[in-house]
C-alpha positions as CSV (number, residue, x, y, z in Angstrom):
1,X,-31.8,87.9,-60.6
2,X,-34.9,86.2,-59.2
3,X,-34.7,84.9,-55.6
4,X,-36.7,81.9,-54.5
5,X,-38.5,81.7,-51.2
6,X,-36.0,81.1,-48.4
7,X,-37.1,78.1,-46.3
8,X,-34.2,77.2,-44.2
9,X,-30.9,78.6,-45.4
10,X,-28.7,75.8,-44.0
11,X,-31.3,73.2,-44.7
12,X,-30.1,72.6,-48.2
13,X,-27.3,70.5,-46.7
14,X,-29.6,68.3,-44.7
15,X,-30.6,64.8,-45.9
16,X,-34.1,64.7,-47.5
17,X,-34.2,68.4,-46.4
18,X,-35.5,69.2,-42.9
19,X,-37.9,72.1,-43.2
20,X,-39.9,73.9,-40.6
21,X,-43.3,72.7,-41.7
22,X,-45.9,71.0,-39.6
23,X,-47.6,69.0,-42.3
24,X,-46.9,65.3,-42.9
25,X,-47.0,65.5,-46.7
26,X,-44.3,63.5,-48.4
27,X,-42.8,62.5,-45.1
28,X,-41.2,59.1,-45.4
29,X,-42.0,56.6,-42.8
30,X,-39.4,54.7,-40.9
31,X,-39.3,51.0,-41.9
32,X,-39.3,48.6,-39.0
33,X,-36.2,46.5,-38.4
34,X,-36.5,43.2,-40.3
35,X,-37.4,40.2,-38.1
36,X,-35.1,37.1,-38.3
37,X,-37.3,34.5,-40.0
38,X,-34.7,31.9,-40.8
39,X,-35.9,28.4,-40.0
40,X,-34.2,26.2,-37.4
41,X,-32.6,23.1,-39.0
42,X,-34.2,19.9,-37.7
43,X,-32.6,16.5,-38.3
44,X,-34.9,14.0,-40.0
45,X,-36.0,11.0,-38.0
46,X,-35.5,8.6,-40.9
47,X,-32.8,8.7,-43.5
48,X,-34.0,10.1,-46.8
49,X,-32.9,8.7,-50.1
50,X,-30.1,10.6,-51.8
51,X,-31.5,12.4,-54.8
52,X,-29.8,12.0,-58.1
53,X,-28.0,15.2,-58.9
54,X,-29.3,17.1,-62.0
55,X,-27.2,19.5,-63.9
56,X,-28.0,23.1,-63.3
57,X,-27.3,25.9,-65.8
58,X,-24.5,28.3,-64.9
59,X,-25.9,31.5,-63.5
60,X,-25.7,34.6,-65.7
61,X,-23.3,37.2,-64.3
62,X,-25.1,39.8,-62.3
63,X,-24.9,43.3,-63.8
64,X,-22.7,45.7,-61.9
65,X,-24.6,48.2,-59.7
66,X,-25.1,51.6,-61.2
67,X,-22.9,54.2,-59.6
68,X,-24.7,56.9,-57.7
69,X,-24.3,60.0,-59.9
70,X,-24.1,63.1,-57.8
71,X,-23.8,65.5,-60.7
72,X,-25.5,65.2,-64.1
73,X,-23.3,65.5,-67.2
74,X,-22.7,69.0,-68.5
75,X,-25.0,70.4,-71.1
76,X,-23.2,70.2,-74.4
77,X,-24.3,73.7,-75.3
78,X,-23.1,75.4,-72.2
79,X,-20.7,78.3,-72.6
80,X,-17.3,78.7,-71.1
81,X,-18.7,80.9,-68.4
82,X,-21.4,78.5,-67.6
83,X,-18.9,75.6,-67.4
84,X,-16.8,77.7,-64.9
85,X,-19.9,78.5,-62.8
86,X,-21.0,74.8,-62.7
87,X,-17.4,73.8,-61.7
88,X,-17.5,76.2,-58.8
89,X,-20.9,75.0,-57.6
90,X,-19.9,71.4,-57.9
91,X,-16.7,72.0,-55.8
92,X,-18.9,73.7,-53.2
93,X,-21.1,70.7,-52.9
94,X,-18.2,68.3,-52.8
95,X,-16.6,70.2,-49.9
96,X,-19.9,70.3,-48.0
97,X,-20.3,66.5,-48.4
98,X,-16.8,65.9,-47.0
99,X,-17.4,68.0,-43.9
100,X,-20.8,66.5,-43.3
101,X,-19.4,63.0,-43.4
102,X,-16.2,63.5,-41.4
103,X,-16.2,65.2,-38.0
104,X,-12.4,65.0,-37.8
105,X,-11.6,67.5,-40.6
106,X,-9.7,70.4,-39.0
107,X,-8.7,72.5,-42.0
108,X,-11.8,74.5,-43.0
109,X,-10.0,76.3,-45.8
110,X,-11.3,74.1,-48.7
111,X,-14.9,74.7,-47.5
112,X,-14.6,78.4,-47.0
113,X,-12.9,78.9,-50.4
114,X,-16.0,77.8,-52.1
115,X,-18.3,80.4,-50.5
116,X,-18.5,84.2,-49.8
117,X,-20.7,86.6,-47.9
118,X,-23.6,85.2,-46.0
119,X,-23.2,81.8,-47.5
120,X,-19.8,81.4,-45.9
121,X,-21.2,82.4,-42.5
122,X,-24.1,80.0,-42.9
123,X,-21.8,77.1,-43.9
124,X,-19.5,77.6,-40.9
125,X,-22.4,77.9,-38.5
126,X,-24.1,74.7,-40.0
127,X,-21.0,72.5,-39.9
128,X,-20.2,73.8,-36.4
129,X,-23.7,72.9,-35.2
130,X,-23.4,69.4,-36.7
131,X,-20.2,68.8,-34.8
132,X,-21.7,70.1,-31.6
133,X,-24.5,67.5,-32.0
134,X,-22.1,64.8,-33.2
135,X,-24.2,64.2,-36.3
136,X,-22.9,63.0,-39.7
137,X,-24.5,62.4,-43.0
138,X,-24.6,58.9,-44.6
139,X,-25.3,58.2,-48.3
140,X,-25.0,60.4,-51.3
141,X,-27.3,63.0,-52.7
142,X,-27.8,63.7,-56.3
143,X,-28.6,66.7,-58.5
144,X,-30.8,67.0,-61.6
145,X,-32.0,69.6,-64.0
146,X,-29.1,72.1,-63.6
147,X,-30.0,75.5,-65.0
148,X,-27.3,78.2,-65.3
149,X,-27.9,81.7,-66.5
150,X,-25.3,83.8,-68.3
151,X,-23.4,86.2,-65.9
152,X,-24.3,89.8,-65.3
153,X,-21.8,92.5,-64.3
154,X,-22.7,94.8,-61.5
155,X,-21.8,98.5,-61.3
156,X,-18.7,97.8,-59.3
157,X,-17.5,95.3,-61.9
158,X,-18.4,92.1,-60.0
159,X,-19.6,89.3,-62.2
160,X,-22.6,87.4,-60.8
161,X,-24.8,84.6,-62.1
162,X,-27.9,82.7,-61.0
163,X,-28.3,79.0,-61.2
164,X,-30.7,76.4,-59.8
165,X,-30.8,72.7,-59.4
166,X,-33.1,69.9,-58.3
167,X,-31.5,68.5,-55.1
168,X,-32.5,65.0,-54.2
169,X,-31.8,63.9,-50.6
170,X,-33.7,60.6,-50.8
171,X,-30.5,58.5,-50.6
172,X,-29.1,60.2,-47.5
173,X,-29.8,60.3,-43.8
174,X,-28.2,61.9,-40.7
175,X,-27.0,59.6,-37.9
176,X,-25.4,60.1,-34.5
177,X,-21.8,59.4,-35.2
178,X,-21.1,57.7,-31.8
179,X,-24.1,55.4,-31.9
180,X,-25.3,55.1,-35.5
181,X,-28.8,56.1,-34.3
182,X,-30.9,57.8,-36.9
183,X,-31.5,61.5,-36.3
184,X,-35.2,62.4,-36.1
185,X,-36.7,65.7,-37.3
186,X,-37.1,68.3,-34.7
187,X,-40.6,69.0,-33.4
188,X,-42.7,70.6,-36.1
189,X,-40.3,69.6,-38.8
190,X,-40.3,67.0,-41.5
191,X,-38.0,65.4,-44.0
192,X,-38.6,66.4,-47.6
193,X,-36.9,64.4,-50.3
194,X,-36.5,66.9,-53.1
195,X,-36.1,70.7,-53.3
196,X,-35.5,73.3,-56.0
197,X,-32.4,75.2,-54.8
198,X,-31.4,78.5,-56.2
199,X,-27.8,79.9,-55.9
200,X,-26.2,83.2,-56.5
201,X,-22.7,82.6,-57.8
202,X,-20.0,85.3,-57.7
203,X,-16.7,85.3,-59.7
204,X,-13.6,85.8,-57.6
205,X,-10.5,87.8,-58.6
206,X,-8.7,84.5,-59.4
207,X,-11.5,83.6,-61.9
208,X,-13.1,81.0,-59.8
209,X,-16.9,81.1,-59.0
210,X,-18.2,80.6,-55.5
211,X,-21.6,80.5,-53.8
212,X,-22.6,83.7,-52.1
213,X,-26.3,82.9,-51.4
214,X,-28.6,80.0,-51.6
215,X,-32.4,79.6,-51.3
216,X,-34.6,76.5,-51.3
217,X,-38.1,75.9,-52.5
218,X,-40.0,72.8,-51.5
219,X,-40.8,71.1,-54.8
220,X,-41.1,67.6,-56.2
221,X,-38.5,67.5,-59.0
């Protein structure tokens, strides 16, 4: 199974992906706070004639906003194994999202049950670091172009599979939970909106698939 270049192992959980790269390419700029331009009401010095009211057409109903889709629909041609692999990966991402948005969660079991090996260590370290800093994530990320390979069986009988996705962080940001202040990239880093993320998935004895490794490649996708 081909591994992609490892940029920042835990960075795949950051909004717009913080990578240790000194260039400013694709770095979004911070929009200034809007200035209050509402005019001050001034009473007229002379009375104005009352205009004759004219009928106005009823406004058309506004369309409902499109829901932010975190996961794309399943490929109708996917196999039973691929469906199980995708379900395990989606649960992993859902649990990461929960813990990044809520510093009060105390039972880490749901998070650790979706990982194994070095990924479990990285996840625990990353969430612990977020809590030490008091940072949380706002907004929702989305995934596109999910590619899932058929599983292989290793010499010890373990079933493993590779998959990759386009991860889009453009609708997310990290803030300081106590103040709402936007978290800025560390020196030498930058925010990148999309990455191609590769995962190694491993089947557990209970039949569920978990993430054992993840690697990210900076890519517009």
